[in-house]
C-alpha positions as CSV (number, residue, x, y, z in Angstrom):
1,R,14.2,10.0,-2.7
2,L,11.7,8.3,-0.8
3,I,9.2,8.3,-3.8
4,T,11.9,7.3,-6.1
5,A,12.9,4.4,-3.9
6,V,9.3,3.3,-3.7
7,Y,9.0,3.4,-7.5
8,D,12.2,1.3,-7.9
9,L,11.0,-1.4,-5.3
10,L,7.6,-1.5,-7.3
11,A,9.6,-1.8,-10.6
12,E,11.5,-4.6,-9.0
13,I,8.6,-6.5,-7.9
14,A,6.7,-5.9,-11.2
15,K,9.6,-7.7,-13.0
16,N,10.8,-10.3,-10.7
17,G,7.8,-10.7,-8.3
18,I,8.3,-11.5,-4.6
19,G,9.6,-14.5,-3.0
20,Q,7.3,-16.9,-1.0
21,D,9.1,-16.6,2.3
22,E,9.1,-12.8,2.1
23,F,5.5,-12.7,1.1
24,D,4.5,-15.1,3.8
25,R,6.2,-13.0,6.4
26,I,4.6,-9.8,5.1
27,R,1.1,-11.3,4.9
28,R,1.4,-12.6,8.4
29,R,2.2,-9.1,9.8
30,V,-0.5,-7.5,7.7
31,I,-3.1,-9.9,9.1
32,W,-1.8,-9.5,12.6
33,E,-1.8,-5.6,12.4
34,H,-5.3,-5.8,11.0
35,R,-6.7,-8.1,13.6
36,A,-5.2,-5.8,16.3
37,L,-6.6,-2.8,14.5
38,L,-10.1,-4.3,14.9
39,D,-9.8,-4.1,18.7
40,G,-9.6,-0.3,18.9
41,G,-12.6,1.9,18.1
42,S,-10.6,4.9,16.8
43,S,-8.5,2.6,14.7
44,L,-11.2,0.8,13.3
45,C,-13.0,4.0,12.1
46,S,-9.9,5.3,10.7
47,W,-9.7,1.8,8.6
48,I,-13.1,2.2,7.4
49,S,-12.7,5.9,6.4
50,S,-9.7,4.8,4.5
51,M,-11.5,2.0,2.8
52,I,-14.4,4.4,1.9
53,A,-11.9,6.9,0.5
54,Q,-10.6,4.3,-1.8
55,G,-14.0,3.4,-3.1
56,M,-13.7,-0.2,-1.3
57,T,-16.7,-1.8,0.3
58,I,-15.5,-4.6,2.4
59,E,-16.4,-5.8,5.9
60,P,-13.3,-5.8,8.2
61,A,-13.6,-9.5,8.9
62,Q,-13.7,-10.2,5.1
63,F,-10.5,-8.3,4.7
64,C,-8.4,-10.9,6.5
65,N,-10.3,-13.8,4.6
66,R,-9.3,-12.1,1.4
67,L,-5.7,-11.7,2.4
68,V,-5.3,-15.3,3.1
69,Q,-6.2,-16.0,-0.6
70,V,-3.6,-13.5,-2.0
71,E,-0.4,-15.1,-3.7
72,P,2.9,-13.6,-4.7
73,R,1.8,-13.6,-8.4
74,D,-1.2,-11.6,-7.4
75,V,1.1,-9.1,-6.0
76,Q,3.3,-9.0,-9.1
77,Q,0.3,-8.5,-11.4
78,I,-1.1,-5.7,-9.4
79,T,2.3,-4.1,-9.2
80,Q,2.6,-4.3,-13.2
81,K,-0.9,-2.8,-13.6
82,L,-0.2,0.0,-11.1
83,L,3.0,1.0,-12.8
84,A,1.2,0.8,-16.3
85,S,-1.6,3.1,-15.2
86,R,-1.5,6.9,-15.0
87,P,-1.9,9.1,-13.2
88,H,-0.7,7.9,-9.8
89,I,-2.0,9.1,-6.5
90,V,0.7,9.9,-3.8
91,T,-0.4,9.7,-0.2
92,I,2.0,10.7,2.4
93,V,0.8,9.9,6.1
94,G,2.6,11.7,9.0
95,E,4.4,15.0,9.4
96,L,7.0,16.1,7.0
97,G,9.5,19.0,7.6
98,E,9.1,21.9,5.3
99,K,12.3,20.9,3.3
100,T,11.1,17.2,2.6
101,L,7.5,18.5,1.9
102,E,9.1,20.9,-0.9
103,S,11.2,18.0,-2.3
104,V,8.2,15.8,-2.4
105,R,6.1,18.5,-4.3
106,T,8.8,19.1,-6.8
107,L,9.2,15.5,-7.5
108,I,5.2,14.9,-8.0
109,E,5.2,18.2,-10.2
110,S,8.0,16.8,-12.3
111,K,6.1,13.6,-13.1
112,H,3.1,15.5,-14.6
């Protein structure tokens, strides 16, 4: 259900975009969280590892500067490209119960 809900939300954003107020609220939070992340050694290492895993080479300070330049239309365009591309990579962070994990596996396998 979680993955289906995420895809439904992405489809809604791809179709209708995101409102400026909601976008501004989310962007402020992401920038605040990123700046807080830069204060901790282990969290910073985790972030850098994540960027490397995604093939991104960007300095942590540059990340905030780039976030300020993003607009709602950019989010809509990226969402449209994401939904049009195949295959998708699903990453789940955190612990899942065995029943939930099995449901996720079944859903992912049914999409192939």
